[in-house]
C-alpha positions in Angstrom: -123.4 -124.4 38.6 -125.7 -126.7 36.5 -128.1 -124.3 36.6 -126.0 -121.3 36.0 -124.4 -123.6 32.8 -128.6 -123.7 31.6 -129.0 -120.3 32.0 -125.9 -119.3 30.6 -126.7 -121.9 27.2 -130.2 -120.6 26.5 -128.7 -117.0 26.4 -126.5 -117.6 24.2 -128.8 -119.6 21.7 -131.4 -116.9 22.0 -128.3 -114.2 21.6 -127.8 -116.2 18.6 -131.1 -116.5 17.1 -131.7 -112.6 17.7 -128.5 -111.9 16.1 -128.8 -114.2 12.8 -132.4 -112.9 12.6 -130.9 -109.3 12.7 -128.3 -109.7 10.1 -130.9 -112.0 8.1 -133.2 -109.1 8.2 -130.2 -106.4 7.4 -128.3 -108.0 4.6 -131.4 -109.6 2.9 -132.3 -106.0 1.8 -129.4 -105.8 0.3 -129.6 -109.6 -1.1 -126.1 -110.4 0.6 -125.6 -113.6 2.5 -123.9 -112.1 4.9 -122.4 -115.9 6.1 -120.1 -115.8 3.5 -118.4 -112.5 4.6 -117.7 -113.8 8.1 -117.8 -116.8 10.5 -120.4 -118.4 13.0 -118.0 -117.0 15.5 -118.9 -113.2 14.2 -122.6 -113.8 14.0 -123.2 -111.9 18.2 -120.5 -109.3 17.9 -122.3 -108.1 14.2 -126.3 -108.9 15.1 -126.3 -108.8 19.0 -125.0 -104.7 19.3 -127.5 -103.2 16.9 -130.5 -104.7 18.9 -129.0 -104.2 22.2 -130.8 -101.2 22.6 -133.7 -102.2 21.9 -133.6 -105.9 24.2 -132.4 -104.0 27.4 -135.9 -101.3 26.8 -137.9 -104.6 26.5 -136.5 -106.0 29.2 -136.8 -103.0 31.4 -140.5 -102.9 30.6 -140.2 -106.8 32.2 -139.0 -105.8 35.5 -142.2 -105.0 37.3 -143.5 -108.0 36.0 -140.8 -110.0 37.2 -140.1 -108.2 41.0 -144.2 -108.7 40.7 -144.0 -112.6 40.6 -140.6 -113.3 42.5 -142.6 -111.2 45.5 -145.7 -113.1 45.5 -145.1 -116.2 43.5 -148.7 -118.2 43.1 -148.0 -121.9 42.2 -150.5 -122.7 39.5 -153.1 -125.6 40.7 -157.2 -125.8 40.5 -157.7 -123.0 43.2 -155.4 -120.2 41.8 -155.0 -120.7 38.1 -157.8 -118.2 37.7 -155.7 -115.6 39.9 -152.9 -116.2 37.7 -154.6 -115.6 34.6 -156.4 -112.4 36.1 -153.0 -110.8 36.9 -152.0 -111.9 33.5 -154.6 -110.1 32.0 -154.0 -107.0 33.6 -150.1 -106.8 32.8 -151.0 -107.3 29.1 -153.4 -104.5 29.5 -151.0 -102.1 31.3 -148.5 -103.1 28.1 -150.8 -103.0 24.9 -151.2 -99.5 27.0 -147.8 -98.7 27.0 -147.4 -99.8 22.7 -150.6 -98.0 22.1 -149.2 -94.8 23.4 -145.5 -95.4 21.7 -147.7 -96.1 18.0 -149.5 -92.5 18.5 -146.1 -90.9 19.8 -144.7 -92.5 16.3 -145.3 -91.3 12.6 -147.7 -93.7 10.7 -145.5 -95.7 9.0 -144.4 -97.4 12.4 -148.1 -98.5 13.1 -147.9 -101.4 10.9 -144.4 -102.4 12.3 -145.2 -102.3 15.7 -149.2 -103.9 15.4 -147.2 -107.0 13.8 -143.8 -107.3 15.5 -145.4 -105.8 19.2 -148.8 -107.6 19.5 -148.6 -110.4 17.4 -146.1 -111.9 20.3 -148.8 -111.8 22.8 -151.6 -114.1 20.8 -149.0 -116.7 20.0 -148.0 -116.6 24.0 -151.7 -117.0 25.0 -151.9 -120.3 22.6 -148.1 -121.3 23.9 -149.2 -121.1 27.5 -151.7 -123.7 27.6 -149.5 -126.6 26.0 -148.4 -129.1 28.3 -145.1 -129.1 27.5 -144.6 -125.2 28.8 -146.8 -126.0 31.7 -144.5 -128.6 33.0 -141.6 -126.5 32.2 -143.0 -123.6 33.8 -145.6 -124.3 36.5 -146.3 -120.7 37.4 -148.9 -119.2 34.8 -147.5 -115.8 35.2 -143.7 -116.7 35.1 -144.5 -118.9 31.6 -146.6 -115.8 30.2 -143.4 -113.7 31.4 -140.6 -116.2 29.8 -142.7 -116.5 26.4 -143.4 -113.4 26.0 -140.3 -112.1 26.1 -138.9 -114.1 24.0 -141.1 -113.6 21.1 -141.1 -109.8 21.2 -137.7 -110.1 21.0 -137.7 -112.9 18.1 -140.9 -110.8 16.4 -139.1 -108.2 16.0 -134.9 -108.8 15.7 -136.1 -109.7 11.7 -138.0 -106.7 10.9 -135.6 -104.4 12.8 -132.9 -105.2 10.9 -134.5 -104.7 7.3 -136.0 -101.6 8.3 -132.0 -100.2 9.7 -131.3 -101.3 6.0 -133.9 -99.0 4.3 -132.7 -96.2 6.0 -129.1 -96.9 5.4 -130.0 -97.2 1.8 -131.9 -93.8 1.6 -129.5 -91.9 4.0 -127.6 -89.4 2.0 -124.2 -89.1 3.3 -120.6 -88.1 2.2 -117.7 -90.7 2.1 -114.1 -90.5 1.4 -112.1 -93.4 0.3 -108.3 -93.1 0.2 -109.2 -89.1 0.4 -111.5 -89.1 -2.4 -115.1 -88.2 -2.4 -117.1 -91.6 -3.3 -121.0 -91.5 -4.8 -121.3 -94.9 -2.9 -123.1 -94.5 0.8 -121.6 -96.3 3.8 -123.5 -99.2 5.0 -121.7 -101.4 7.1 -118.4 -102.8 8.1 -116.7 -106.0 9.1 -113.2 -107.2 10.3 -112.3 -107.6 6.3 -114.6 -105.6 4.4 -116.6 -102.5 3.6 -119.8 -102.5 2.1 -121.3 -99.5 0.1 -124.0 -98.7 -1.5 -124.8 -96.4 -4.9 -128.8 -95.3 -3.8 -128.6 -94.2 -7.7 -128.3 -97.4 -9.2 -129.1 -99.1 -6.2 -125.7 -101.1 -6.5 -123.7 -102.3 -3.4 -120.2 -102.7 -3.8 -118.3 -105.1 -1.7 -114.6 -103.7 -1.0 -111.5 -105.5 0.7 -110.2 -103.1 3.5 -106.7 -104.7 3.1 -106.9 -102.6 -0.5 -107.7 -99.4 1.0 -105.9 -97.2 3.5 -108.6 -95.3 5.1 -112.2 -94.4 4.8 -114.1 -91.2 6.0 -117.5 -90.9 6.7 -120.7 -88.5 7.5 -122.6 -90.0 10.4 -125.1 -87.1 10.6 
């Protein structure tokens, strides 16, 4: 029971951290402090959903690593660390090969983004996993690599992902109607109380209280 509580607490903390990073990345592109418009209780609701697909994809990639570790666990001691690190290098190579394939498939604009946010976490992981604190906390080298790299990949991507999505919405052509009238603004996002609109011609943001309008309609193409 205590272990479940610890896992739940850790998952909540990680979810809150990822959500805040995404929100700061997204709303920072509009120079908006989103915490002025939502409460901390709303952070997970507005921040975690946009990155949920990415989180699931990353977890799917890591599933084979987790299965192998659970099936063939190796305790780290003087006789086995080299075997452990050999497994880590193999999985790192496979993972980096997968990321390289993604880079090739995407446009050039994605290369810098993916290099920084997907490859850099591995370098940081190899540094952190040798620290005494993490060696004591996670005695299995592969499991330690799994935990650290998974969290760092998510953390390194949340903020820039929010910023990238904001830039896409800034340049999106869209028809918006407020109370049946066509607006020269485009839809950005909505909270429980506010509607956020963007005018790309004037690079201006408009915040509308939802209780001041009866309806709004926008295209999703």
